C-alpha positions in Angstrom: -126.4 -48.3 32.7 -125.7 -47.8 29.1 -129.2 -46.7 28.7 -129.3 -44.2 31.6 -126.1 -42.5 29.7 -128.0 -42.3 26.3 -131.0 -40.9 28.5 -128.7 -37.9 29.6 -127.2 -37.2 26.2 -129.8 -34.7 24.8 -129.9 -33.0 28.2 -125.8 -32.6 27.8 -126.3 -31.3 24.3 -128.7 -28.7 25.4 -126.7 -27.5 28.0 -123.5 -27.4 26.1 -125.6 -25.3 23.5 -126.8 -23.0 26.3 -123.0 -22.8 27.3 -122.0 -21.7 24.0 -124.8 -19.2 23.5 -123.7 -17.6 27.0 -120.2 -17.1 25.9 -121.1 -15.6 22.9 -123.2 -13.3 24.5 -120.7 -12.7 27.2 -117.9 -11.9 24.5 -120.1 -9.5 22.5 -120.9 -7.5 25.7 -117.1 -7.4 26.5 -116.0 -6.6 23.1 -118.5 -3.6 22.8 -117.6 -2.4 26.4 -113.8 -2.2 25.1 -114.8 -0.7 21.7 -116.8 2.1 23.8 -113.7 2.5 26.1 -111.4 3.0 23.1 -113.9 5.5 21.5 -113.9 7.5 24.5 -109.8 7.8 24.8 -109.8 8.6 21.2 -112.3 11.3 21.5 -110.3 12.7 24.5 -107.1 12.6 22.0 -109.1 14.5 19.5 -110.2 17.2 21.4 -106.7 17.6 23.0 -105.3 17.9 19.7 -108.1 20.3 18.4 -107.4 22.5 21.2 -103.7 22.5 20.6 -104.4 23.3 16.8 -106.7 26.2 17.8 -103.9 27.7 20.3 -101.8 28.4 17.2 
């Protein structure tokens, strides 16, 4: 029984590394999407302010 648990240990470590890597990739993609959305909102606000200043 103990030998079988030891045999699965490297596979468990490998799966944990893959899960950590997948989490980092997911987090990076989510962060990039949020930043892109934020930049779009800021660009829209900047164009509105610019158009208001041009109307004066």
